[in-house]
N, C-alpha and C positions, 0 to 999 in steps of 0.2 A: 499564179496568184495565191494558191493555198500555201505555198512556201513563204510568201511575203506575209501573209496573215499570221502564220505561226511566229515568224520573226518579230512582227509587230507586237503580238501578244507577249512574248518573252521580254521585249524591250520595255513595254509598259510596266510589267511586273518588277523588273529591276529598278526603274526609276521611281516607282511607287514605294518600293522598300527603302531605298535611300532617303526618300522624302520623309517617310514615317519616322525613321530613326533620327533624322535632323530635327524634325518637329518635336519629338518627345524628349530627346536628350541633349541636343547641341544648340538649339535656337538661341538661348539666353546666355551661352557661354561667351567669354571675351577674347579667346585665342582666335582672332579673326583670320590670321594667316594660315593656320592649320585648318580652319573651317573652309577657307577657300580651296585648299588642295582636296579636302573631302568632297566638296560639291563638284569640282571638275572631275574627280574619280567617278562620281556617280554618272556623269555624262559619258565619259569613255566606256565605262562598264556597260551602260545601257545600249551603246552603239555596237560594241564588239562582242560581249559575252553571249548575246543570243546566237552568235554564229558557232559557239563551242557546244559540242554534244558530249555528254557523259554517258557511258554504257555500263551496264551491269549484266552478269550472266544468270540466266534462269534455266534450270534443268527440267525438262519435260519428258515424260513417257508418252509416246504416240498411243492414242486410243486404238483398240483392236477393231478391225474391219472384216467381217466375215465374207470371204470370196463368194460363198454360195448365194449371198443376198446382193451381190454387185449388179447394178443395172447399167447396161451399156449407154454410151453417149446417145442423146436423142430421146431416151426414155427415162431420164433421171427425174425423180420426184423428191430428191433430198432437199429438205429446208435449209435455209441460210441462218446465220446468226441474227441478222437484222432484216426483217421483212417489211419494215415501214416504207410506205410509198414516198419517195423523195423526187418525183419527176419534175416538181415545180421548184425544188429547193435551189437549183442552179440560177433561176431567174432572180430570186431574192438576193442571192450572193452577188450577182453582177450589179444589181441595182444599188446595193449598199456600197459597193466599190466605186461605182460612179458618183454617188453622193459624197463619199470620203474624198475622192480625187478632186471633185469640184471645190470643196472647202479648201484643200491644200492649195489649189491654184489661186483662189481668192486671197488667201493669206499671203502667198508668195507675191502676188501682184501688189499687195499693200506694202510689203517690205521694199520691193523694187521702187515703188512710187516715193516712199520716204527717202530712199537713198538718192533717187533722182533729184528731189528737191534740195538735198544737201549739196549735191554736185553742182547744180545750177548756182546756188548761193556762193560756193566757193569760187567758181569762175568769175563772178562778177564783183567780188568783195576784195578789199585791201587786206593782206595777210601780214600780221606782225609775228615775227619769230621770237620766242622766249625760250631758249634752250631747246628741248625736244618738242616743245608745244607750238603750234601755229594758232595764233589768236585771231579770231574774226569777230568784229562788231557788227552784228546783222540785226536789221529792223524787223525782219520777217519772223524771228523767233523771240517771243517775249521773255523767255527764261534763260538761264545759263546751264550749259550742258556740254559734255564732250562726246565725241564719236571718233574712233580711230586716234590719230594724234592731233585733231582739230578741237579747239574750244570756242564755242559760240557764246557771246555775251552781248546783251542789249547795249546800244550806245548811251542810254540814260544812266547806266550804272556809274557811280562815282569812282574816282581813282582809288579812294580808301577801301571801298567795298570790292572793287576789282582785284586789289591785292589779296583780300581774304578769299575770294573765289578761285584765283589762281593757285594759292596754297592747296586748295582742295582738288581742283581739277588736274594739276600736274601729277598727282599720285595716280589718278586713273590712267593717265597716258604712260607714265613710266613703268608701272606694273602691267600694262597691256591688258586692262580689264576687258577691252573690247573682244578679245579672243574668246573669253569664256561666254560672252553674250552672243557671239556669232555661232558658236557650237550649240549653245542652248536654243537659239532661234531655229537652226536646222532640225534639231530633234523635236522641237515644238511643232514644227510643220508637219512632221510625221505623226506626232502623238497628239494632235489637237483634240481628239476625243477623250484624252486622259486629263481630268482636272488637275492632277498632281504635276503635269508638265507646266501648267500656268502658274501653280504655286511654287514650284521649283525655280522658275524665272525670278519670282519675287525674292526668294531666298538668296539667290546669287546677287541681284542688284542691291539689295539692302546690306548684304555683307561687304559689297564694294564700298558703299557709303561709310559703313563703320571703319573700314580700313583707311579711307581717305580722311575722315574726320580725326582719327587717332593721330596720323602724321601731320595734318594740317594744324592741329592745336599745338603740336610740338614746335612748329615753325612760326606761329603767329605771335606778335608782341602783346596783343590784348585779346584773350579768349572771349570776353564779352562782346567785343566787336564782331568776332567770327559768328557767334550765335545770333547776333542782330542781323547780320548779312543773310543768314539762313531764313529768318523770319521775313526779311524783305522780299524774298523770292516765293513766298507762299502761293501766289496765284499765277505763277509764270512758267509752270513745268510742262514741257511738251511730252505727251504720252507716246512715246516711240520706243519700241522694244530694244533697238540696238544702241541706245544712248545711255550714258551715265549722267542723270539729272542732279544738279546740285542740291536740290531740295526734295529728292525722292523720299517718300514715306517720312515727311517731317512731322513727327508727333513726339509725345512725352517720352516714348521708350527710346527713341534716337538721342534725346538729350541725356537720358539715364546712361546710355552706353558711352557717352563722352567722358564719364567720370573715370578717374584713375582708381581702380580697385585691385588689391592684391588677392589673387586666388592661388589655391594649391596647384602645382604643375601636374599633380596626379589626375586632375580633372580632365586633362587631355586624353587620358585613357577612355573616355567616353566614346571616342570614335570607333573603338573596337566593338561597340554595340552593333555594328553593321555585320559582323561576322556571321551571326545567325541567319541573316538574310541570304548570305552566300550559300550556307548549308541547306536552307529550305528551298531555294529556287533550283539549285543543282539537283536536289533529290526529287523535286516535283517534275522536272523535265528530263530526268534520266531515261534513257532509252533501253529497254531490255533486249538482250541477245539470247535467243532461244537455242539451247543445245538439247537435243533430244535423241533417244535411242530408237531405232527402228527395228521392230520385230519382223521375223520372216513371215508372219502371218498377215502383216499389214500391206503387203504388196502382192501384185498379181504377176505371175511369171508370164512373160510375153515372149513367144517364139520370134526369132529373127532369122533373117535370111543368112545362110552360111556365107562367111567371107566378108561380111559387112562389119565395120567397127561399131560397137555399141557402148553407151555410157549411161550414167545416172545423172538425173537432174533433180534439183531441190529448189524449193521456193515457198512463197506465201501468197495467198489469194485474199484480196481486200474488196469490200464493197465501196460504193461511192462516198461513204462517210469515213473511209479508211479504217473500217472495223473488220476484224478477221471473219472469214466466211467458212462455215462448217458444211460439209456434204457436197462440195463442188466436185463435179466429175471431170477428171483429166485423163484423156486418152490420146494414143498416138495415131497420127494420120495413117489410114490404111488398115488399122487394127480395130477389133471390137471389145477389147479389154483395157483396163486401166486402174486407176486408184481414186479414192476419195480424199478430201482435205479433212484434217482433224479439227477438233474444236478450237485450236489455236490458228486455224487457217492455213497451216503448213502441210507440204506434201513432199513425198519422195517417190520417184518413178524410175525404174531401172529398165535396162535393155532398150534405150532410146537410140535409134540408129541415126547416123549422119545423114542429113538431107531430109529427114522427116520433120513433122511439125506437131506441136501439142495443141489439142482442142480442149478448151475449157467451156463447160456448159453447166447451167444451173436454172431451175424453174424460175421464170419472171425476169431473166437476164439475157442479154445478147450473147450468143456464142462467140468465142474468141479463138482465132487460129494463130499461134505465135511460134516463131522458130525457137528451138530450145538453146539455153545457154549452159554450156558444160563447165564454164570457168568459175561462175559465182552463182549465188542464190538469186532466183528470179523474184520479182515482185509484180504481181498481176492484179490489176484493178478492173472489176466487173462493172458494166454499165447496165442499168435496168432497161428492159425492153418495153417502151411505152406504147408501141404499136400492137403489142400482143399482151393485153392485161392478164394478170394471173387469174386462175379459176376462183369462183366464189368460195369453194370449200376444198379441203384436203383431208383425205381420209388416211390417218396414220395408223396402220396395222402392220407390224413386222411379221415376217414369216414365222409361224408357230414352231417351237422346238419339239421335234419328235423323239419320244423316249420309247425304246423298245418294250413291247408287251403293255403299252398304255394307249387306250383309246378313250375319248378323242384326245388329240394332241394337247400337251400342256400349254397353257397361256402364261406369258411372263407377268410379272408385277408392274403395275402402272403407278408412277409417282408424278402428280401434276402440282407443281409449285409446292412440293414438299408434302403433299397430302396423297394417301393411298386411295386409288379410285378403282372401282369395280367395273365401270363402263369402258372397257378397253377398246371397244369397237367405235367409239364416238367420232364424230366428225369435228375437225377444228377449222376455223377460218384462217386462211393464210396469214392475215394480218395480226392474228393472235399469238402466233408462235415466235418465241425468241430463239429457243435452242432445243435440240433433242439429243439425248445421249443414251446409248444402249450399253448395258453391262451384263456380262455373262459369266457362267462357271464360278470359279473361286473368287473373283473379285466381287461378284454379286453377293455371294454368301458371306464374304467378310463384311460387307457394308450392311446388309439387310437380314442376315441370318437365314433361317429355314425358309422364310418368305421369298427369298430371291433365288431359290434353287432352280427355277425355270427361267431365270433371266429377268432383268429389270429395265423398263423404259422410262427414263426421266424426261419430263417435258417442262420447259420453262416458258411461261406466257408473258406477253407484254401487258402491263397494267396501265390504264390511262391516268395521266397526272391530274390531280384535283384542280379544278378551275379556281382562279383567284379573282375576287370581285374587283371591278373596275369602276368604283363609284366616286361621287363627288360630294363634299360638304362645304357649307358656306355659313356665314354668320357675322356677328359684330361683337367687339369686346369693349366694355365700358369701364370707367373708373367708378368709385363708390358714389360720387355725386351725379352719376349718369352721363357725364361727358365722354366722348369717344377716347379710347386709349390706343395710341399709335406705338409702333415698335414692339409689339408683342410677338413673340416667336411661337408659332403653332406647328408642331411636329407630330407625325404619325408615329405611334408607338411600334417599337421593333424595327424602325427604319431610321435613316438619316434625312429623310425628305421632309421639308417643311416650307412655310411661308412666313411673311412678316405682315402684320396688319398695317393698312394704309393710314392716311391722314384722318380719315372718317372712322377708323377703328374696324373696318370691314376686312374680310379675308375670304378666299375660296381656295380649297385644296382638293386635288383629284387623285385618282388611282389609289383609293383607300382599300386595302384588303379587308375581307370579311373578318369580323371579330377584333379588329383594331380599335384603339382609342386615340383621342387627340390630347396632346399635352400642351398647355398653355403656360408659358414662362415669360417673366419680364423683370428686369433689374428693379429691386425694391418692392416687388409684389410677391404674394404667395403663388406657388405653382398649383395648377389645377389639372386633373385628369378626367376627361368626360368622354362618353360614347358620342360618336358623330350622328347627326341626324341626316340620313342618306336619302330622304325623299326630296324630290326636286321642288316641292311646295313648302318645305320647312327650313328654318334657318336657326342656328344656335344664337343665343343671347347670353353672353357671359359677362358677368360683373366681377372684376377682380379687386381684392382687398389688399391694402398695403401690409407688408410684413413688419410687425413692430420690432422684430429683432434684427432687422437689416440696418447696418450702419455703413455708410459709404466711406471707403478708404482714400485718404488723401495723402499723396506722397510728395516729397520735396524734390524738385528737379536738380537744383544745385544751390549751394549757399556758400559764397566766399566773401566775407566781409560785407561791405556796402557798395560793391561795384555796381555801377548803373551803366545803362547803354541807351542811346536814342534809337527808336524803332520807327521806321517809315514804311507805311503799307500803300501799295498801289493796286487799284485806283482809288481816288479819294472817296468814293461813295460805298466803299466796303463797310458793312455793318459790324460794329464792334460791341460785344456784350461782355462787361466785366462784373462779376459778382451779380448777375442779373440785371444790371443797368445798361441800357442801350445807348449807343452814340456813335460817332464817326471816329476817324483815325486820330483826331486830336487827343483822344483819351490815351493814345499810345505814345505821345510825343516825349514824355518824360516818365518812364515806367522803370522801376527797379527790377531787373530780370530775376533777381534772387527772391523777389516777392511772389513769383508765379508758382502756383501749386500745380495747375494743369492747363494745358492749351489744346483747344480742339478746332480744327478748320472744317467748316461745311461748305460744300459747293453744289451747284446745279440743283437737282431735285431735292436732295436731302437738306438743303438750306431753305428752299421756299416751302417745303412741307412744314417746317417748324416755325419759320418767321414770316411767311407769306411774301409779298412783293418786295418787302424791305430787304430780304436776303437774296435777291436775284443776282447780285454781283459778288456774292460769297459772304460768309460770316466767320468771324473770329471770336470764339467763346473762350474766355480766361476766367479761371477761378484763382483768387489770391489767398495767401496765407493770412493776410490782414483783412478782416471782415469789414473794417472801417476805412478801407482804402479810398472809397469815393465819397465818404461822408463829409 
């Protein structure tokens, strides 16, 4: 399970890196074919590259261990690198894994259910073949979309509009876009906790639509009719991940991407922006290979029975968190002498006879008896002994160094978290100690000068992390006239977390760290930074003032002469708002497409919040370039 968690973490980082590069450098570029290869490469890299390990060599000199101070197995009091109690950690790990797996199964069931509905529809429908495409006119799906080599179209679609839809959907089928979506769906099932997995799906699907739009416009006889067919499908898109919907992400930007624009071919070099991601990820997950020299003083000579073959065993000892353990005692079965692990957790023990076992012991951990491996380095993982809790305190006093002609014996220099301490005989709590390092002779003099002549004991203690406040703020945001202001973004400073004010202008935001502020921002209004009122009995009342320097930017979608197109919207009771004037679909019956400056579609809650019950069936909001359009 730990190996899978590491693989999943690496896969998430790879996909996130590709997503950020695409979002920052490639999203608005028009070389759609190259962008498709980039996005597919991101999927393949996220699946395969976490399995690749990069190694680098580290040279380490083993720390000196004095044989005179060696404690046999069973009496070892040597502290480990990590003395934090983790007896309950495994329960949380399994609980998280169960939650993760449950969501994966729910998402998988959803995909299977959608595929099953498609299969049932295909079995009971009449299929018309058009080249590589199998056309199905199905009542059960209101919109037009393709999946695999099937294209689903509602029977109410006219023959003229069907021709435009087929020009689009045949591109999805011929270029096998369903393969991209299938791979992405598999990866998203594994990475559902990664928000960029969902964002990356949107990148792939939208790029598919750009590819299909580009080729479809080259084969249509009337581009205006093609755009009108897109608008006709506004409220008919099935939200199913494995399909290519004809009107997916139909907004102003998609119409912009339909324009023919000549760009420099050198802009394609932007895809090389992903190379730093490779360098960073490979460096971050590179595995060190420790190569160290073993001094004769660091091992204990163990006598062996004459005539028996003896060898040397090397390895590393880790704790439950896979961190190196310092001071673990390793002895040979039937013997009373052995070696300690160094600060890097590694050990080398010689004169190990065939048929014997190695015994690993450390205070607070279960003793392990393992057969030696003479062929390769061993990896030993120590498990805490929860039945025998560690003692409340540990007295750390090394054997004094006796200097001839001097009484009492000289005491070593104590360095605790980098500070010289005089109370060398103090008691430490086991939970306080992170690591202990003993330096003697020339090494101590080189590092600490004359003060280190009697040896040095370096102690590193565990410092508790500062607690972060988990508080909640609430309030209301108003306009200058005192009416509620909806759509205001409220963000916690120093984070990306935030909320949007509701239709009443109210908000509530939780998990606010101590010392943070709230940032209020809204299009057309000044931005405010205010301290939160964290008391449960208080609420913020924020009145936002319009920004006099703000000017809304209006862009032209397309303008080619006086080309007109008839637009029909279903159902009939869809609310249409043109330049602030409300009406029904009759307002769209004779509209010049080139007069549209912007087009916004609101559905569900976003429509009813702004327009009440009138918007329950959806709202089309259009701003024209001619302000007297409805005069």
